[in-house]
C-alpha positions as a Markdown table, in Angstrom:
| # | Residue | x | y | z |
|---|---|---|---|---|
| 1 | Met | 0.0 | 0.0 | 0.0 |
| 2 | Arg | 1.2 | 3.5 | -0.8 |
| 3 | Pro | 2.5 | 5.5 | 2.2 |
| 4 | Gln | 0.1 | 8.4 | 1.6 |
| 5 | Met | -2.8 | 5.9 | 1.5 |
| 6 | Gln | -1.7 | 4.4 | 4.8 |
| 7 | Arg | -1.4 | 7.8 | 6.4 |
| 8 | Ser | -4.9 | 8.9 | 5.1 |
| 9 | Gln | -6.6 | 5.7 | 6.4 |
| 10 | Leu | -4.8 | 6.0 | 9.7 |
| 11 | Leu | -6.0 | 9.7 | 10.0 |
| 12 | Val | -9.6 | 8.6 | 9.3 |
| 13 | Leu | -9.4 | 5.9 | 11.9 |
| 14 | Arg | -8.0 | 8.4 | 14.5 |
| 15 | Tyr | -10.9 | 10.8 | 13.9 |
| 16 | Ala | -13.4 | 7.9 | 14.1 |
| 17 | Gly | -11.7 | 6.9 | 17.4 |
| 18 | Trp | -12.2 | 10.3 | 18.9 |
| 19 | Gln | -15.8 | 10.1 | 17.9 |
| 20 | Ile | -16.3 | 6.7 | 19.4 |
| 21 | Ala | -14.5 | 7.8 | 22.6 |
| 22 | Ala | -16.9 | 10.8 | 22.9 |
| 23 | Gly | -19.8 | 8.5 | 22.3 |
| 24 | Val | -18.7 | 6.1 | 25.0 |
| 25 | Leu | -18.4 | 9.1 | 27.4 |
| 26 | Met | -21.9 | 10.2 | 26.5 |
| 27 | Ala | -23.2 | 6.6 | 27.0 |
| 28 | Leu | -21.6 | 6.4 | 30.4 |
| 29 | Ser | -23.2 | 9.7 | 31.4 |
| 30 | Val | -26.6 | 8.8 | 30.1 |
| 31 | Val | -26.7 | 5.5 | 32.0 |
| 32 | Trp | -27.3 | 7.3 | 35.2 |
| 33 | Phe | -30.6 | 8.8 | 34.1 |
| 34 | Glu | -34.0 | 7.0 | 34.5 |
| 35 | Pro | -35.4 | 4.9 | 31.6 |
| 36 | Pro | -36.6 | 5.3 | 28.9 |
| 37 | His | -33.9 | 8.0 | 28.2 |
| 38 | Gly | -31.4 | 6.5 | 30.6 |
| 39 | Gly | -30.2 | 3.2 | 31.9 |
| 40 | Ala | -28.8 | 0.5 | 29.7 |
| 41 | Gln | -31.3 | 1.3 | 26.9 |
| 42 | Gly | -30.3 | 4.9 | 26.9 |
| 43 | Ala | -26.6 | 4.0 | 26.9 |
| 44 | Arg | -27.1 | 1.7 | 24.0 |
| 45 | Ala | -29.0 | 4.4 | 22.1 |
| 46 | Ala | -26.3 | 7.0 | 22.7 |
| 47 | Leu | -23.6 | 4.6 | 21.6 |
| 48 | Ala | -25.6 | 3.7 | 18.5 |
| 49 | Gly | -25.9 | 7.4 | 17.6 |
| 50 | Ala | -22.1 | 7.9 | 18.0 |
| 51 | Met | -21.4 | 4.7 | 16.0 |
| 52 | Val | -23.6 | 5.8 | 13.1 |
| 53 | Val | -21.6 | 9.1 | 12.8 |
| 54 | Ala | -18.2 | 7.5 | 13.4 |
| 55 | Ser | -18.9 | 4.9 | 10.7 |
| 56 | Gly | -20.1 | 7.7 | 8.4 |
| 57 | Thr | -16.7 | 9.3 | 8.9 |
| 58 | Val | -14.9 | 6.1 | 8.0 |
| 59 | Val | -17.0 | 5.7 | 4.9 |
| 60 | Phe | -16.4 | 9.3 | 3.9 |
| 61 | Gly | -12.6 | 9.2 | 4.5 |
| 62 | Trp | -11.9 | 5.9 | 2.8 |
| 63 | Arg | -13.9 | 7.0 | -0.3 |
| 64 | Met | -12.4 | 10.5 | -0.3 |
| 65 | Phe | -8.8 | 9.4 | -0.1 |
| 66 | Arg | -9.1 | 6.4 | -2.5 |
| 67 | Pro | -7.7 | 8.3 | -5.6 |
| 68 | Gly | -4.5 | 9.3 | -3.7 |
| 69 | Ile | -2.6 | 12.0 | -5.6 |
| 70 | Ala | -4.7 | 12.8 | -8.6 |
| 71 | Pro | -5.9 | 15.6 | -10.8 |
| 72 | Val | -8.3 | 18.1 | -9.1 |
| 73 | Ser | -11.3 | 17.0 | -11.2 |
| 74 | Gln | -10.9 | 13.4 | -9.9 |
| 75 | Leu | -10.4 | 14.6 | -6.3 |
| 76 | Ala | -13.6 | 16.7 | -6.6 |
| 77 | Arg | -15.6 | 13.7 | -7.9 |
| 78 | Ala | -14.2 | 11.6 | -5.0 |
| 79 | Trp | -15.2 | 14.3 | -2.5 |
| 80 | Tyr | -18.8 | 14.6 | -3.9 |
| 81 | Ala | -19.2 | 10.8 | -4.0 |
| 82 | Ala | -17.8 | 10.5 | -0.4 |
| 83 | Ala | -20.2 | 13.2 | 0.9 |
| 84 | Val | -23.2 | 11.5 | -0.8 |
| 85 | Met | -22.2 | 8.1 | 0.5 |
| 86 | Lys | -21.7 | 9.4 | 4.0 |
| 87 | Trp | -25.1 | 11.1 | 4.2 |
| 88 | Val | -26.9 | 8.1 | 2.8 |
| 89 | Trp | -25.0 | 5.9 | 5.3 |
| 90 | Val | -25.9 | 8.2 | 8.2 |
| 91 | Gly | -29.5 | 8.5 | 7.1 |
| 92 | Cys | -29.9 | 4.8 | 6.9 |
| 93 | Gly | -28.2 | 4.3 | 10.2 |
| 94 | Leu | -30.5 | 6.8 | 11.9 |
| 95 | Trp | -33.5 | 5.2 | 10.3 |
| 96 | Leu | -32.4 | 1.8 | 11.6 |
| 97 | Ala | -31.8 | 3.3 | 15.1 |
| 98 | Phe | -35.2 | 5.1 | 15.3 |
| 99 | Gly | -37.4 | 3.0 | 13.1 |
| 100 | Val | -36.2 | -0.6 | 13.2 |
| 101 | Ala | -34.5 | -0.8 | 16.6 |
| 102 | Gly | -37.0 | 1.6 | 18.2 |
| 103 | Leu | -34.3 | 3.3 | 20.3 |
| 104 | Pro | -35.3 | 6.4 | 22.3 |
| 105 | Pro | -34.5 | 9.5 | 20.2 |
| 106 | Leu | -33.0 | 11.8 | 22.8 |
| 107 | Pro | -30.0 | 9.5 | 23.7 |
| 108 | Val | -29.4 | 8.7 | 20.0 |
| 109 | Leu | -29.2 | 12.4 | 19.2 |
| 110 | Leu | -27.0 | 13.0 | 22.3 |
| 111 | Gly | -24.7 | 10.3 | 20.9 |
| 112 | Val | -24.7 | 12.0 | 17.5 |
| 113 | Ile | -23.8 | 15.4 | 19.1 |
| 114 | Ala | -21.1 | 13.8 | 21.2 |
| 115 | Ala | -19.6 | 12.2 | 18.1 |
| 116 | Gln | -19.5 | 15.5 | 16.3 |
| 117 | Val | -17.8 | 17.1 | 19.3 |
| 118 | Gly | -15.3 | 14.2 | 19.3 |
| 119 | Phe | -14.6 | 15.0 | 15.7 |
| 120 | Trp | -13.9 | 18.6 | 16.5 |
| 121 | Val | -11.6 | 17.6 | 19.4 |
| 122 | Gly | -9.8 | 15.3 | 16.9 |
| 123 | Met | -9.4 | 18.2 | 14.5 |
| 124 | Val | -7.6 | 20.1 | 17.2 |
| 125 | Leu | -5.5 | 17.2 | 18.6 |
| 126 | Val | -4.7 | 14.9 | 15.7 |
| 127 | Lys | -1.7 | 15.9 | 13.6 |
């Protein structure tokens, strides 16, 4: 594998790791509240929301960095395709969390927000 591809994939995994860590912290804080928004079900829901966003970051990053060093037009197409794939992935994941699994919406959304904050923390800390 090319060195820049390894670095890109490692960078994506680091950002996703920060998002998962923030989701775990949110799940641990939600577990102390009363059901239906707290307890084990609330913690699972918060973790599910964070995992949807973190996996969307992985889908985006791996699709975005696939071309490597390439012409601008190819990189722009990769960026657009990655953005569409990420939002379709996140939309399907949230539909599964809310509709199919029937998770409580507040903890899921708290997990999504925590994952986004984890991404911002990763932007500051990951070099």
